[in-house]
Steps between C-alpha positions, in 0.01 A plus 500: 500500500349286227154587377393140438606141575421158362545341841559601860604236756487553877654250741294490818557356842404772747358739238231270359202709609658820361596328173147366448314816590700821465750395236242294314282809463793722400616256234142456384471876445842519330592367160598156634381209288555227757582484872645201686543453875752235601323407823753347739240464775277257308766367260317613185516763227194719457449629147282804429396579143239682293491852644183701471446840664777430752378157604633159406228280354701180501693348794654155487717316752783271394696244702817298465482289186305768311639712220392858423517665161500877479222660299743728315749219429307170485806308384679577830428243771569552869499195726346582837743271683787714368372825646378374839748442780615139550290278726 
């Protein structure tokens, strides 16, 4: 098992509540720099950043047409429309 990660991505349809609460807390306590939830239910990507004492201090939501840049690799762009399922 790795001891740290730049990014963890969960894809959620039926596990959304678990990914937001349980896994969000676990990743917040671990050495994870950034946590994304590809939320199939609402058609968005939730981005959690800035961990402090196990809690995420920043949460943003991104929709089709948006682009996300990772904190660890700001030159890498991820288009939201490419990671969400087709309409």
